[in-house]
N, C-alpha and C positions, 0 to 999 in steps of 0.2 A: 833620980825619979822612979818610982815602982812601977814595973811591968808584968802587968799578968798574962799567965801562962795562955795561949790560944786552946780554947776548948777542942777535942777531937770531933771529927765530922763524922755524921752520919748519913746513910743514904738509904731511902726507903726502895724495896723492889717491890712491885705489885703484880701478881699474875693471876689470870682467870682462864679457865677452861673455854669458857663460851664469851661472848662480847656482852650478853645480856646480864651475865654475873657482876661486869663493871658498871652495870647501870643501877644496880639495885643496893643492899644493904651492905654488900661484900666489900666493896670499894672504902665505903665511909668507915666499917668496920677494921679493915687493914691500916687506914690513914690514921684513925684515932690510937690504934696500938702503939704504932710508932711514934707519936708526938707524945703519949705518956711515957713511955720508956727513956725518951731523949730528957725530959722534963725530971723524972726521977734519976737518972744517970748523969744528969748535967753535960750531955753532948748538945752539939750544935747542928740540929737537923737541917739538912740542905734541902730547901724547899724549891729550888730553881731548878736543880739537877735531880730528877727523879726517873726511876726506870720502870717502864709498865709494859708488861706483855700482857694485851687484852685479846681473848680467845686464841692463844697460841699454846699448842700442846707440849707439856713437861714430858709427856711418856714418849713421845717420839723423838724428843730432844731437840725440837726445832728452837725453842727458846735457846738454848744453848749455842747452836749453830747460827741461828741467824737472827735471833729475837734481841730484845732490849737486856737480857742477860749477858749475851754475847757483847754489846756494847759496855757493859759494865766490865767485863773482863778484860777488853781492850784497853778500856779507860786504865785499869790497874797496871796492866801492863806496860802502857805508854808513861805511866807513873803521873797521869793528868788526876788520878785519885789517888792522893799518898799513902803510904803504910800507914798502919796505925788508925784508919779508918774503920767505919762498923757499916756492915751491910745488914739491914733490918728486914726480916722476912716474918710472915704470920707463922710458919712452919716449914720444914725441910720438903715439905713434898710440893713447896710453890718452885723451890728450884729445881727439883729433877723427880721424876718418877722413872727413870730408865732404868733397865736392869742394874742389879747391885755395883758392878765393876765401872760402868760408865758414871752412875751416880756419884761412886766415891771418889771418882778422880775429878768429877767436878767440884765436889766439896773440899778434897785437898788442895785443889789448885787456888781456890778462893783462901783458905788457911793458910797456906804456904807463902803465899804473897803478902802476909801482914795485915791482912784483912781480919777483924772480928766479926763472926757471922751469929747473928743473933736469932732466936726463934722467940716469938712474943706470943704464942698461944698458951693459955694457961699461965704457969708459972715461966718467966723468961728464963732462956738457957743461953748462954754465951759460949762459942766455939773459938779458939785461937789457938796456936801453937804452945802457948804458954799453959792454957787449962787442958787441954789434950795431952800433953806430955806431963802436967802434973797430977791429971787424974785420966789414965788411959780407958776407964768405963766410960767417959765421955763419948769417947771412939766408938764404943759398942753400942751406946744408945744411938749415937747416931746412924749407925749401920742397922739396927733393927727398925729404925723409923723409916730409913730409905727402901728397906725390903719391905715392910708393910705397904708404903705407898707404892711401889712397883705391883704388888700381888692385887691391892686395890684396883688398878688400873687395867691390870690381865683380868681379873674378874669382870670388870666393865665392858673390857674387850670383847670376854665371851659372850657376855649378856647381850650386847650388841648384834653379835653373830647369830645368837638364838632368835634374838626379835626378826632379824632379817629374814632369817628361814621362816618363820612365821608369815614375814609379809609376802613372802615368795610364793608360800601356800596361797595365800589370798589372791595372788596375782595368777596363779594357775586356775583359781576359781571363777577368773573373770573381773577381779575387783583392780580399780586404777589405783595405785600405788605411789605413783612418782608424780611430783607438780610440773618437773622439766618434760616436755612433750616437743616432739618434732614440729617444725615450724607450720607444718599444712594440718596439723590438730590444734584442738583447745581442749581443755578440761571441763567437764560438765558433770558436778557431782563426785559420783564414782565411775563414771563412765567418761570416753573420749568422744568428741563430737567433730566430724570432718569440716574443714574450712574448704568449701568445695572450689573456690576461685583459686586458691594456691594448688589443691590438687590436680587440678586440671592442667597447673603449669608444670607440675611433678609427672603428669602423663606424657605431656607434650615432650619433655626432656628425654623420657623413655622413646617415645614415638620416633623424635628426630634421630636419636642415636641408631635405631634398628634401620634406618633410612639412609644411614652411612654418614651421618654429620658428625664431626667432630667436637670436642669439647669447647676448643676455643671458636669453632664458629658458632655453635648455640650461644656461648657467652656474647659475641658480636652481635647475633641476630637479636636476642634479647635487650640488648643496651642500646641498639638501634630503634627498636620498635617501643623503646620508652618503658618497657614490662620492670615494674618495681620491684627491686630484690626484696626476699624476706630479711626482716630483722632491719638494723639502722644502718646496712650499707648504702652507699650511693649508685653501687655498680654491680652488675653481675661479674662473678669472676669464676674462672676455670677451675678454681680448687672447690670452689661449693657446689658447681655443677657435678664433679666428682664425687663430690661427697654425698650428693642425693643418689648417683647411681651406684653407690657401695653402698648405701644405707639399708640394713636388712627391716629397717621399720617401715618402708614402703609395702612391704608384703605382711605387716604386722607384728613382726619378731623383734622382742626387746632385749638387749644384751645388757645385763647388770653388771657392774663393776664394782670394785672394791679395792682400798687403798692398801698396798704393801711396800712399806718402807719409801714412802713417796710415790710410788708408780702405780698408775690404774690398769689393775690385771681384770680383764674380762671374765665372768663368770658363765655358767651354763644359760644359752638362751632360753626365754620363755615365748613359745609360738603363740600366735593369736592372741596377743595382748591387746595391740593397737589395732584401729579398723585398718584393713588393707585397702591401699589405693593404687596397687600394680598387682595384677594377676603373677603368680609363681612363674608361669612359662615366660612371659615377658622378662620377667627380672632374671630368671636364669640365662635367658636367650643374649641380655645386655653383659651380665657378667662372663659368658664366654667370650665375649667378643674383648674382654679385658686382659684374656689371657696370654701369656707370650706366644708369640707365631714364628715359625721358622723363618717368615720374609715381611718385610725385605731385607737382603742383606746386611750385616753391620756395616756401618760406614764409620771413617775416622774423622774426629771433630774437625772444623776449621782451625786454620792458624789464626784465624782473627777471633776466635772465639773468646767472650768475656770483654772485648776490646771495643766492639763495635757501638757507636751512639748515632743517633736520630739528630738531622741536621734541623729540624722544625722544633721539637720538643725538648731535645737534649736526653730524653731518656733511652734505656737500651735497646738494642736491634739484637733480635734473637733468631735463630735458625729455625726454619720451618720446612717440613718435606711437603713436595709438590710431585705431582703425576699420578696419573690412574692405570694400572695395568690394562693392556699387555705393555704400554710404553715403559720405559725405565724410569725410576725414580731420581729426583735430584733435589739439592737443597738451594734455598734463598735466604736472605737476612731480610727482615721485617721489622719495623718500629713495633715495639711490644707493646706500647699504648694504643696502636692503631688497630693492632690486633684484637684487643679488647674493646674496639670501638668507642674509644674515650677521644674523639674530636681530634685526632692527629691522621694526617693524610698518609694512607696506606699505599706506599710506595715500596716496589722490591727489587733487590738486584742478587742476582744468582751468586752462589758462593764461588763457583769456579772462575766468574767474570773479576771479581776483586783480587783472588789469588793468582790467576794469570796475569793481572797487571802489576802485580809486585813481582813476580819473578820475570816478566820481560824486560822490565825497568829496574832492576834491582841493584844496579851499577850506580844509578843516579841516586838511587833511595840511600846508598850506603855514603856517598859522597857527601850529600846534603845534611847529614846527621850532624846535629849541634853537640857541643859537650858544655860542661856547665858553665855558668859565667859569674859576674860580679854579684847580679841579683841574688843567686842561691847563697853565695857566702854571706852577703849583708842580712839577708832573712836568718841564716844560722846564729849570728853574732847577736842580732837583736833577740832572739828565741833567748840565748844562753844567758844575756845579760836580765831578760826579763826574770829569768828562772832565778838567778842567784837573789835577785830582790826579794822574791816571792818565799824562797826557801827561809830567807833572813826574817820576814815578817813570822813566818811560821814558827822558829824558834824561840821569838821574843813572846808570842801568845802561850806556848807551852810554858815559858818560865812566869806568866802572868797567871796561868791557871795554877802551877803548883804553890802559889800564894793566896790565891782566892779563885775558887773554881767556880765562877758565875757563869751561868746559862749562856748568857750573851757572848761569853769569852770563848764557851765550848763550841757554840754555833758558828762563831766567827771562824774558829780554827778549822772547822769542816768545810767551810767555803775557802778558804786558803788552802787546804790540803787537796781541794777537786781542782783549784787552780794549778796547783804544782804538778797534779796528775796530768792536767791537760798539757800544760806546757812538756813534759817530760815526753809524751807522746808527740807532741809536734817535732821536740828535738829529734826524737829518735827517727821520725819520718825524714826530716832534712839531712840528718846526717848520714841515713840509708841512701838520700836522693845524692847526696854530694859524694858518696864513696862509689855510687854506682853508676854515676856520671862523669867520673874523673877521665880525664884524658886517655891513660893507658888501659884502663878497666874498658871504657867505652870502644876504644880501637880492636881491644882482644875479642869482646862482644860481637861487635859489627863482623870481624873477620869470622869469627864462628858463624855466624848468620848468614854471610856471602856462601861459606861453603856449603851450607845447609840449603840454601834457596838454588846454588846452580845443581844440586842433585834432583836426579827424577825420580827417585826412589820416594813412594806414599808415604812409607813407614817414617819419613823424618818428620811429616806434618806436626805432629804433637810436639816435639823437640824446637822447632821454628815457633810454635807457638808459645813456648816457654821463654825463648831469647827475645821474642817481641814483647812479651810482658815484662821483662828485666828492663827495656830500654824505653818504652812507650808508656805514656798514661792513659791515652784512650786514642780511638779513631774515630773521625767522624765522616761518614758517606754523604757526600753532596751530590744532588740530580740535577743534571740540564733542563730546564723546564721548557726548552724550545723543543728539545727532542721527544720522539712519540714513544707511548708506554711499550711498544713493541721491541723497538729497538731503542733501550734507554742508555743513557752514558752520563758521565759526570767526572768527579774527582775525589781523590780520598784525602782527607787532611790527616795527618799523623801529629799529634801532640805529643812531644818528647818529655820524659820526666824531668830533664836538666833545665826545661825551659825551651822556646822556640818551637817551631813549626816547619814541617817539610809536605810536600804535595805531589802527587800523581793522577794521571788521569786514566781512566776506566771507560771501556765499551767503546764502539766505533766512534772515534773522534774525528768528524770530518770539517771543524772550524777550530782547530787546536788552536791556532792564535787568539782568537775571540774568547775561548773559554780562559784562556790564561788571563787575559785582561780582566773578564768578569771577577775572575778568583781574586785577582789584585786590588780590586775595587769593594770587596766585602768587608 
């Protein structure tokens, strides 16, 4: 029986500088060119696996680093797209507009992988290892094309800079040139209009700050009063209050930016561009409060930092400074959500109380520390079995795609690879937990921790925190609801990495037996 030789596969790569170009004739034109070439050359155009970069820059190389071109290069490297295939582009500037060395590197990467690169605009031209080696002039032509593309983009970049300079001059003359404006303003023709309701909130933020209110206190106050945040957020957050306090737009100053290698670089500020809602004296007074001060003195972070969670909502408990001069400062742990006013009870416990509880009873803490159990071993074995099965599925899909690269198979392979990555991450976590909680390792770490807890030197606090993070998953602080807020008490629940829990009481425990009973019934 006569067997026909399968036709070579061709893949279309479409790129547009802007998304709008993709909506117009450019998309149709590039697609039609690819279809016509495949019909003439007898190629099998893969219509299910196309590579499109819509609104992605080839001048910055983003299409090569993160776009669809990157996906094509990865598929070639992984042999999902077989050697001998064709990549169809309108012209070389669709592939790259970078500086010549970077552009040439991309060109050679495609050709050296056994892919024939075809430019379709005008008279189609094919670039492959065979054609370039046979006609070195083709390489010179490609270099000239890529140099021209980069020069065009460089000229465009210079033109954009010149346009910006003209816009800047218009801004200095009092004309609004930006569509994005601060949340307390709105665009009105060539001018800006103040949204008085929001401007009043901005003024209140500055006023409360000068009265001594902190950013967390302002956030909590606004959330409790039900003041609607600017934008789509449900709650006020400290970060936004801080942003308002630091924004020069409140005094009318606009700070333009430009992108340099993917980073926003600030340009020279334009004063009196926006309507000011805060006077300069108030703004500078608040800025002065934000400057580093000599006091209070630097304190060492708690040994429990990053480990403590709230018993009510499960959210993190953070350190907060309390006290006012001339009394000394001290630190407490408080639920982060409660501090933001987000419907969690705001109970606090002094950092020193929790640390003293551990130091006072560290012998029992060490003795009750569990080592890893059979559950951890069973979890690791189950994950390793699932990972082996998933890797087998991935190998079978790669084999199927090499025979027939259907879009459905490629999509399924991507899903399976995501599953493999997740299982590998879980395997690494369990392996680390198994290793970290093995009895010899635990005994050594607990012995080191015991020595540190016995020390009265405050400089060992960071080292204790490191040791605790190695053996504990997290800590839950529980409050005795029958105790007064002036003399709180409760117990600490230690959740160990290898599984299991242990407990220590904190505060003035008058009913130790009853507290243990309540804890046992939780």
